[in-house]
N, C-alpha and C positions, 0 to 999 in steps of 0.2 A: 418555823418562824412564820410562814405564810398562814398556817392554820391558827396560830396564836393571834396574829393580826386580825383575822376574820372573826374569831371568837370575841376578841376585845371590842371590835366594832359592833358586833351584834349585841353585846352586853351594854355598850353605850347607848345603842338604839333603844333597847328595852327599858333601861333605867330612865332615860330621858322621857320615854312615853309614859311610864308610871308616874314620874314626878310631875310632868305637865298635866296629866289627867287629874291628879289630886289638886294641883295648884289652880287648874282651870275651874274645877268644881267650886273651890273656895272663892276664887276671884269673881265668878259670875254671881254667886250668892251674895257676896259683899256689895258688888256694884248695884245689884237689883235692890238690896235693902236700903241703899242710900239714894236710889232713884237716879243714878248716873247712866245716861244713855246717849247713843249716837244721834246728833241732829240730822234730820232727813232733808235732802235738797228739795225744795218746793217745786223746782222745774223738772225734776226727774220723773220717771215712769210712775203712774198712779199706784201700781202694785207695791211700790216701796213704802207707801204710807202704812201698810200693814206691819212694817218692821219698827214702828215707833216704840220706844222703850227698850230696845236691844242695847245691852252694854257694849262699849267699844274699848279700844286699846288692849284687846286680848293678846296681842303679840307679846306682851310682857311675860305672860306665864309660860309660853313655849320657849321664850328666850332664856328665862331663868332656869327652866328644866334642862335645856340644852347645855347651858354653861356649867351647871352643877355636874352633869353627866360627863362632860369633857374634863372637868377638874378631877373627877374620880378615875377616869380611864385613860386620859391623855397625858401628854408630857407638856406641862404649861410653860416650860422654859424654852421650848422649841418654836422658832418663828412661824412654822407652818401650822402651829396650834394657836399661839396667842395673837398673831396678826389677823386671821379671820374672825376671831372672837372680838377683838378690839374694833374691827371694821363694822361688825354687826351692831355692837353696842353704841359706837359713836354715831352711826346713822340712825339707830333706834332712838337715841336721845333727841335728835333733830325731829324725827317723826312724833315723838312723845310731846314735844313742845307744840307741834301743830295740833295734836289731839287735844291738849289742854286748852289751847286757844279756842278751838271749836266748842268745847264744853263750857268754857267761861262765857263766850259770846252767845252760846246756844244757837249757833249757825253752822251750816255745812261747810263754810269757808273759814279756815283758820288763819294761819300766818299769811301775810302778803306774799305773792308768788316771787317777787324780786328778793325779799328777805330770806325766804325759804331756800331759793336757789343759791344765794350767797353763802348760806350756812352749809349747804350740801357741798359746794365747791371747796370751802375751807376744810370740811371734814375729809374730803377725798385727798386734799393736799397733805393733811396730817398722816393719812395712811401711806401716801407716797414717801413721806419723810421717814416713817417707820421702816419701810422697805429699804430705803437708801442706807439706813443704819445697820442693816443685816447684810453681811458680805455675800455677794453672788445672787441676791434676790432681785436686782434691777437689771433688766436687759432691754436694750432699745430695739431688739429684733422682733419683728412680727412674723410668725410662721404662716405659710400657706396652709389652708385647711386640709388639703389632701395630697399635695406634692412636696415631698421632703427636700427636693432639689431647689425649691424656690422659697425665699424669705426676703423680707424687706427690713433694712436697718434705717429707721426713721430718725435716728440721732436726737437732735435738740427738740424735735417735735414730740418725742415720747411722753414727756410730762403732760403736755396738753392732751394727747391722746388718752393717757391714763385717766386724767380728771374727767374727760368727756365720757369715757367708757363706764366709769363708776357712777357718775351722776345720771347717765342715760338709763342704766339698769335699775337704779333705785327708783327713778320716776316712772319707768315702764311698768314695774311691778305695782307701784302705787296707783297708777292709772287703771291697771287691770283689776285692782281690788274694788269691785263694785257690785258683785253678785255673791250669793252664798256659796262658799266653797270654790270660787273661781280662781283667785290668785294662788291659793294653796294647791289646788288640784293641778293647775297648769305648771306650777314650779316643780312638782314631783319628778317629771321626766328629765329635765336638764340636771336636776340634783342627782338623780340616779346615775346618769352618764358621767357626771363629775366624780361621783364616788367610785364608779368602776375604773375610770382612768387613773384616779389617785391610787387605788389599790394596785393596779398594774404597774404604775411607776414606782410604788413602794416596794415592789418585788424585783425591781431592777430593770424593768422594761422602759427604755428611754432612747432617745436619738438626738441628732444634732438640732432638731427643731424644738427640743425641750431644754429649757435652761437647766444647768447643773447648779446645785446638787439635788434635783427633784427626787432622785431615788432615795435620798436620805430623809426627805420631808413628805413624800407621798403617803406613807403610812400614818403620819400625824394628821394630815389633812383628811384622810379617810375616816379617822375617828371623829373629827369635827363634823363632817358631812353626815355620817351615820347618826350621830347624836341629834343633829338638826332634823334629820328625817323623822326620827322618833318623836321629837317635839311637835313637828308639823302634823304627824298622824294624830296625835292627841288633840291638837287644835282643830283639825278637821272633824273630829268626833263631835265637837260642840258647834262648829261653824257650818256643818252640812245643813241643807234645807230641812226645815226652817231654822235659820241660825239662832243660836242662843247667845252668841257673842260675835262681834266683828273684830278683826285683827287691828284695825286702825292704822294710821301712818307708822306707828312704832313697829308694827309687825311687817308691813310691806317694805319699809326701808331696810329692815334687818335682812329680809329674804333677798332683796335686790343686791344688797352689799355682799352677802355671802356668795351668790352666784358670780358676781363680777370679780371679787377678789380671788376666788378659787380659780377662775379661768386665767386671770392675770398671773397668779403664782405658778400655774402649770404651763403658761405660754400657749394656751389653746383658745385664745380670744375669739378667733373667727369661727372655730368649730362650735363654741357655745353660743355665738351669735346666731348661727343657723338653728341650733337646738332650741333657742329661746325665741323663735320666730313669732309665736303668738304674742308674747310680751312686746316685741318690737312693733308688730303690726298695730297693736292697740295704741302704743305710744304715737306712732306715725299718724294714725287716724285722728287722734286728738290734736296733734300739731297741724295737720292739714285743715281741720275744721277752723281752728283759730286764725290761720293765715287767710283762708277763704273769706271768713266773716270780716276781718279787718281790711282786706284789700278790695274785696268785691261785694261786701255786704250780702253774701249768699252762703247758705249752708250746703256742704257736700253730703253730710249725713243728717238724718232726722235728729240725732243727738249723738255727741261723741263722749267717750270713746265708742268703738264699734259695737261692743256688747249692748250698749244702750240703744244703738240704732236698730238692732234686731228686736229688742224689747218693744220699741215704738212701732215696729212692724207687726207685732202680735205674737212673736215667737216666745214660748214659755221660758222662764228663767232656768228651769232644770234642763231643758233641751239645749239651751245656749251653753250652759256650763259643761254638759256632757260632750258636746261637739267640740268645744274649745279644748277640753282635756284630750280628746282623741287626736285633734290636730297637733297638740303639743307632743304627744307620744310619737306620732308619725314623723314630725320634723326632727325629733331627737334621734329616732332610728336612722333617718337619712343622714344626720350629722355624724352619727357613729359609724355608718358605712363609709362616708367620705374620709373620716379620720383613719379607719382601719385599712384603707387602700394603701396607706403608707407602708404597710407590712406585707404587701403582695410578694 
């Protein structure tokens, strides 16, 4: 059974990669033929003007490749399969609307922030409603990241915490998506940790800190995460420096939604928060900059989020991306160690 699950997951990864590679090639060619490209922020680093003409919204092709692969190898009737897919697509649609607004206005700013945030909150509420319709998938208990004897039942505050967690992750990945290969590369490490834990839960490894019946759904989620990883590998093929395509908000929203909903389904929210530290730091840096400017009319960073700050200081794009990816891997390893302390 375990061998079959791993073989199925690897098959899903491979098929997703192949499909996304083909779709990516076709997508980039079609977008270039029609002259559809990402508007560049005039206030951004000067090096970004070399990226004029690069197609955007490439998240569509890895999302389609992932979905088809899950449909082929997963069990679509299981909540640990269809809920992550719905979450990815629902948030991707919000991101796509933002991408379309940018292309229509030919500006780097798409939807108004308040409108976009409102749509994200409503989307997260839809996902929470879907969870509530599936027996046993909503638990108000938040587990300690490394001590199984400690947990917090936040009761009526859980829906608010759920919405905040989903929206925060979506925006954190979206904010991080600013350099070639950055958001994709940083996402690999937490996604690998999620896949490993889903596989372990799928083989019956669980405890009081994991909501039941995760052992029945872990293998389903493992397939979704594996297929997503294959799609993202294909996307990185085209997005690595110098990028042939940007993922756009449609892609960053989908990745953020997948990480968040997977953590929520497995009740390892705090563990994944640690593993996704690079995303969180990027999000916080942008938030700090906004608050500082509005309250004190003073910048904390040369430009937010943080990766642009380093660019403004003269650090090369490739070096920033590499170091952020290393930091993500280290934080994920640390999160994994904290989690496995439960099994001492």
